[in-house]
N, C-alpha and C positions, 0 to 999 in steps of 0.2 A: 641269649648271651653271645653266641657265635655271630649272629647277625649284627648285633651292636658293635662288637669288636671289629668285625670285618669292614665296617664303614670307615675305620681309621687307617686302612691299608692305602686307600686313595691312589696317590701317584706311584706307589710301589707295586701296583698290581702286575705290571709287565715284568718287573724283576722277580716277583713271586712265581708267576707262571713259567718264566724262563728257568728258574731254579728247579721247579718240579720236572720240567721237560728234560733238562740236562741230567738231572739225577736218574730219571728213567733210562735215558740213553747210556749213561754210565753203567747201569746194571746190565744192559744188553751186551756191551763189550765185555763186562766181567763174566757173564754167563758163557759167552762163546770161547773164552780163553781155555777152560778145561777141555772142551771138545777138541780144540785145535791141538792142545798138548797131548791128548790121547792119540790123535792121528800122528803126531811127530814121533811118539814112542813106538806105536805099532808099525807105521809105514816107513819110518825113517831109521830109528835106532835098532829095532829088532830085525828089520828087513835089510839092514846094512846099506841103506841108500842115502848117501850124502846129499844128493839132489833134493830128496824129500825133506831131509833135515834142514837144508837151507830154505826151502820153500816155506815149510811150516814155521821155521824160526823167524823169517821175515814177517810172516802173517802175525805171529805172536808179538813181535816188536811193534808192528803197526797198531794192533789191538790195544796193547799196553799204553802206547802213546795217546791214542784216542781216549782211553779210559782216564788217563792222567789229565788230559786237557779238559774233558767234560767235568771231571771232579773238581778241578781248580776253578773253572768258571762257575759251577754250581755253588761252590763254597763262597766265592766272592759275591755273587748276586744274592745268595741267601743271607749273608751278613748284612749287605746293604738293605735288603727288604726288612729284616728283623729290626735293625737299628732305626730304620725309617718308621716302622710301625710304632716302636717305643716312643720316638719323638712326637709322632702324631697323637698317640694316646695321652702323653703328658700335656700336650697343648690343648687337646679336646677336653680333658678333665679340668685343666686350669681355666679354660674359657667357660666351661659349664659352672664352675664354682663362682665365677664372677657374676653370673646371672641369678645366683641363689638369693632368696629373700632371707631375712634373719631367721625365720622359722625353719627354712631349709638348712641353714648353717647350724642351727641348734641340734639337728639330727646327727651331725658328724663332728667329732672333736677335731681340733686343729692337728693333733698328733696323728689321728687316723687318716686325715687327708694327706699329710706328709708321707706316711707309710705307703699309701696307695700310689702317690706320685713317684715314689722311689723304688722301694723293695718290690712292691707288687708289679709294677711295670717291668722291672728287670726280669722277674720270673716269667712273665708273659713273653717278653722278648726272647729269652732263652728257649722257651717252649716252642715259639713260632719258628725259630731257626731250625730247631730239631724236627719239627713237623715238615718243613719244606724239604729237608734233606732225608732224614731217616724214615719218616713216615711214608715217603715215596719209595725210597730204596728198598726198605724191608719187605713190603708186600710184593713188589715187582720181583725182587730177588727170590723170594720164597716160591712164587708161582712159576717163574721161568726155570729155576733150579729143579723144582719138582717135575716139570715137563721134561727137562733134559735128562734127569735121572731115570724117569720112567721109560724114556726112549732107549736107554741103555739096558736096564734090567727092571722089569716090573716086580719080580719077586723080592729083590733086595730093597727096592724103593718102598715096599710096604712097611719097612722099619720106620720110615719117616712118618707115614700116615698114623702109625700107632703112637709115636712119641709126641707129635704136635698137639693133639687134644689134651693129653696128660699135662704137658708143660704149660699150655694155655690156662688150664684149670688152676694149677698152682700159682701162676702169676696173677690171675684174677683174684685169688684169695689174699695175696699179699697187698695188692692195690686197694682192695676193699678195707683192709685193716689200716692202711696208711692215710687214707683221705681224711678221716676225722682228726687225726693227729696234727696234720699240717694246717687244717682249718683253725685249730686252737692256737697253734704257733703264731700264725699271722695276726690273730687277735691279740696275742701277748705282745707282738711288736708294737702295736698301738700304745700299749701301756709303757713300754720302754721309751718310746719317743716322747710320750707325755712327761715322764720323769726327767728326761734330758732337757726338754723345753722349759719346764718349770724351774729347773736348777739354774740353767743359763740365764733365764729372764730374771730370776730372783737371787742371783749370786751374791748381791750385796747384803740382802737380808740373811742369807745362809751364813755368811761370814760374820755378820754383826751379832748373830745369835750363837756362833761357834757350833754350827750344825753340820760341818763338813763330813764328819764320820757317819752321822745319821743318813745323809744323802748318799754317801758311798755305799752304805749297807743297803739302802733302798734300791740303788742301781744294781748292786750285786744280786739281790734277790730276784729282780726282774730278769737280769741276764741269765742267772742260773735256771730260772724257769724255762726260758727260751732254749737254753742249752739242753735241758732234759727232754724237751719236746722234740727238738731237732735230732738229738741222739736216738730217741726212740724211733722216729720216722726213718732215719738213715739206717738203723739196725735192721728194720724190716725190709727196706729197699735193698740192703746189702745181701739179703738172702737170694736175690736174683742170680748173682754170679755163681755161688756153689751149686745151686739147683741146676743152673744152665750147664755147668761143667759136668755134673752127674749125667744129665741127659746126653750131652755131647759125646762124652767118652763111651757111654753105653752104646750109642748109635755107631760110633767108630769101631768098637769091638765087634758088634754084630755084622757091620758091613765087611770088616776084614775077614771074619770067619766065613760068612756066606760067600763072599767074593773069592776067597782062596779055594773053597770047595768048587765053585763054578769054573775057575780057571783050570784046576786040575782035571775036572770032568771034560772040559772042551779042548784041553791040550794047547791052550793059548791061541785057539783058532777062532777068528771072529765069525766064521760061517757056522761053527758048531756051538758057540756060546760066548762067554765073557773072555776078554783079553786083559793083559796087564795094563795097557793104556786106558782101557775103559774103567778098570778098577781105580786107577789113579784119578780119573775124572769123577768117579763116584765119591771118592774121598773129598775132593774139592767141593762137590755139590752138597755133600753132607755137612761140611763146614759152613757153606753158604746158607743152607736152610736153617741150621741151628743159630748161626750168627744173625740171620734176619730175625729170628725169634728173640734173640738177645737185644737187638736194636729196637724191636717192638716193645720189649719189656722196659727198656730205657726211656722210650717215648712215652709209654704209659706212666712210668714213674714221674717223668717231668711234667706230664699233663696233670697228674695227681697233685703235684706241688703247685702247679700254675692255676689249677681250676679254682682253688680258693681265692687266689689273687685276682683271677679273671672275674669272679663273682663280685668281689669288692670294687673292682674298677667299673664294672657294669652298673653297680648301684649308683655311683656318681654320675655316670653318663646318662642313665635313665631317669635320674631325679629331675622332676619338673618343678620349676619355680612356682611357688604359691601366689606370687604377685606378678602379673603380666599386664601389658598394655591392652586397653580395650580395643574393640573392633574399629570404632570411629573416635579416636582420641581428640581431646582439646589441646591446642598447642600454645595457648596464651593464658597467663595468670593475671587477672585484672588488677588486683591489689592484695594487701596482706591481711584482709579480714579472715578470721578463723572461727568456725562454728562447730561445736560438738552437739549433735542432736540425739539425745537418748542413747548414748554410746555405752555399750558393755563390751568387755573383751576378756578372753581367756587364751593362754598360750597353747593349751591342748584341749581337744574336744571333750575328753573324758575327765577334765578337771572338776573337782568337787566344789570349788569356790571361784567366783569371778575375780579377776585381777582388777578390772574397772567395772563399776556397777551404776548404770543409769546416769551417765554424765551429761548434763546440759550446761553449755557454756558458750558465750558469745564474746568475741574479742574484736574490737573495731580496728581497722587498718591504722597503723601508726601508734597504737597503744603500747605501753610497757606494762607487762603482766608478770607478777612474781608468783612463784609456786613454792610452798613450804609444807613440810610434813615429816613425820617420823620415818626412819629407815623401814623400807618395805611397804610404804603407803602408796606405791605405784606412780610416783612422780615421773620417772623415766618412761614407764610404759605409756603414760598419757601423751607425752610429747612425741614419742616415736610413731604414733599414729598419723601425725600431721604430714610427714614426707613419705608415708606409706612404707615404712620399714616393716610394719606389720599392718594387716587389714583388720578392721573392726569385726567383732563377732556379731554384734547387733547395733542398729542405728547407723549413723553416718557422720563423717567428718568432711567439712567443706573449707576450701581456701579460695578466696576471691569469689565467693558465691557459687562455686562449682564443687560437686562431690569429688574428693581426691581420686576416687577410682575411675573417674572419667578422663583424667589428664593422662597425656603421654608421660611416662615416668621421668624421662630426661627433662621435660618441661617443668614438672612439679618439683623435682629435686634441684633443678637449677634455680627455682624461685625461693626455695626453703634451704637456708644454711643452718646446719646443726653442729655444734661443738659438743661432742659426746663426753660423758662422764669420764671414760677412759681415753685420754688424749693420746694420739698416735702420730709420731713423726717418722719419716722414712729416711733411709740412707740417701744422702745427697746434700747439696748446699742449702742454705736458708732460702735463697731465691727459688730453687727448685721446689722446695717444700711449700712455699707460699703460692707458687703458681699452680698448685693443685686447685686452688680456688678459681683461678682464671689463667689459663696457659698463655694467653696473649697479653697479659698485663705488662705495662711498661714499668721501668724502674721507678718512675715517679709515683705510679699507683701503688707499687709495693711499699714505698716509704710512707705514703699517705695512710694506707691500711695499718701499717705497723705503728704509726703515731696514734691512730685511733685506739689501738689495742695496748698502748703504752709499752710497746716493744722496741721502738726505734732506738732509744738511748742505750739499752743493753746490747743490741745488735751492733751498734757502732763502736761499742767498747771492745769488741773482739778484733784482733789484728786484721783478719780478712773481712770484717764487716758482714755484708750480706752474702759474701762468697764463702763464709765459714762452713765447713763440712759438718753435717749432723750425722753422728753415728747411728747405727741401727737402734730404733726405739727411742732415739733422743737421749741417750745415756750421758752425753757430754754437756747437757744443759740442765738447769734446775727444774723442779716441778712447776714453779711459778712462771719461769721463762717458757717452758713448753706450753703451758696454758695460753699465754699471751700470743705465742706464734700461731697456735691453732685458731685463736679468735681472729687474728689478722688474716689468716688463710680464708676463714669463713666470710669476712667482710669483703674480700676481693670478688666474691660472687655477686656483690651488689644485690643482695637478696631482698625480697619483699617481706619475708619472715625470717627472723634470726632467733635461734633457740640456743640458749646456754644451759647445758645440763650440769649444774654444779661446777662450772668451768672456771671459776675464779677462787676456788677453795684454797689454792696454794699461794695466792698473792696476799699481800698485807692489805689492811682495810683502807689505807690511804690510796694505794694503787687501784684497788677495787672501786673506790669512789671516783677516781679520775677516769677510769674506763666507762663507768655509767654516765658520767658527765659528758664525756666525748660522744657517747651514743646519742644523748639528748640533743647535742649541738650539731653533730655531723650527719646523723641518719634519722631525722625526726619522722620521716614518712614510713620507715621500716617498722613493722610489728616486732616487738622484742619480748620474748618469753624467757624468763630467767628462773631456773630452779636453784635454790640456795638453801644452805643450812643456817647462814647468818642473817638475821633480820635486817641488819644494817645494809646488806646487799640489795634489799628489795623494798625498804620502807618508803621510798619515794615513788614507787610504781603507781600507775593509774589505778590498778586493782591488784589485790593479792588473793590467791586461792589457797585455802588450807585443805589439804588432802588427808584423809584418815581411812585406812583400810579400803582403798580403792573408791571412796566416795568423797564428794565435795562436802566438807564439814562446815566451811564458812567461806564467804566471799565479800570483799570490801576493801576499803583503803586501810592504811596502817592505823589511823585514829579510830576508824569504825570497828576494826577487829579487836583492838584493845578493850573495847566496851562489850562486844558481842561474842567473841570466841575465847573460851577458856584455854583451848590448846595453844592459840597464838599468844595469848597473854602470858601463859606459863613459860613458853619458849623465850619471849622477849625479856621477861623479868629475870630468868635464869642467866641469860647472856649479859644483861645489865650488871648483875651481881658479879659475874665472872670478870667483867671489865674493870670493876671497882677494885 
């Protein structure tokens, strides 16, 4: 995990190293200050020597200035390094997600990915900054303060040796109790983000069904669960402070008692034993030793919180795409011929039932093929194998006479345009959305593709025309308009295979027929695979596939299927009656 996260430090390695070095140097100055102060008291104040007071006073001023300077620089560079790490982690995770296949994406919910990119990265950022500063300062301060205190009085310094292991044990017990609490909390964050995303995306449905109170209650429940988890974790972490204070004040009392006895015994003579200045230094060192332990406890607390986040980030960064380019890829798709050769498919290896079972299918280049079947008959699963959104479990799928697994992914997906069942538009103008199909497309090509998709007329009806701004998710256009824009976007790829996954369901039958007629006239050489619920959308196809429970139940033209397929005939007759 640490190795994976450290790769994201990259250009901030120098800042990180400088922060650690400056933090260590800051500790050195901080340790020397009490020793200098003891000299000022013993050789200046008690000796009545103003020269020594000025001497050690100036040294203290110089040490304080150096400590302040190194502290400021360490804080500045530490902030830069931690913010840089967070930026790199977000970018690395986002880049990794872009490489995921559909099967990889299925492992992580959208809400979970958002939580990892935001909350989890922030936790790691805070922990990293604390590590660079406190995790360096605390150990250095403890070691140097112990050395300095032992150089003054071994007997009194034994107090610290007794206190440190006991305090460390108590802190370890607290941390052990806190870790599972925060793991659960960050898992609950995924649920909260999911609730918010669903509500925002479906706000029109929520309002149309008058379910605002239900959604508010659902959010309150998730929020309360996170609150309870955080409260429990913070209560445990809050025990650090009182426990720390108990140990601190106990040590101070013991140092005061032992020190006072030692000063009385020595008569405040450095040659005979402890002096007042040295006792003052011991007080400072006891504070530094115990404060270093408190800093370590805070570091461990933050690491405890961040460890769960770090694991979740690492899961994304270490996830390998199931679909990758072959060693010697093919870079050209000859034509749009598609062949399914004894194809079977499951989404998960341990699935009890195959999603697709022994599919044999041959589609000639330029053919128009319709696919029809009941909900859950695996129509979408079938066509998603063509552009390798998933890989087959058994058998093979070929495009242009070559197994799709032999193509470079960019080549294959550049030749296969797919309009998914769930159409998606992005924030930006209509032009910008259309150019997802071809970023170099001219305005004339945009208009031509829009006309083929029967979208040009409604686009021009907008005041800004093709420069009309599309809101996130395409909320300011109708379902039918969104589908036609997505079809136009796909046509701009000039694909050899065009797949429409129930992509004209929201348009009227007249527009649907016009789109199909445009396809026949404008792109006759493109293989067109159309999934539809309406028979009227595919009745003129060269062949129609009837899918039933992942198997090809029947194959033929409209007229042939009316005679040979009871499923197709039943669907056709029921729709005919509905139209009447």
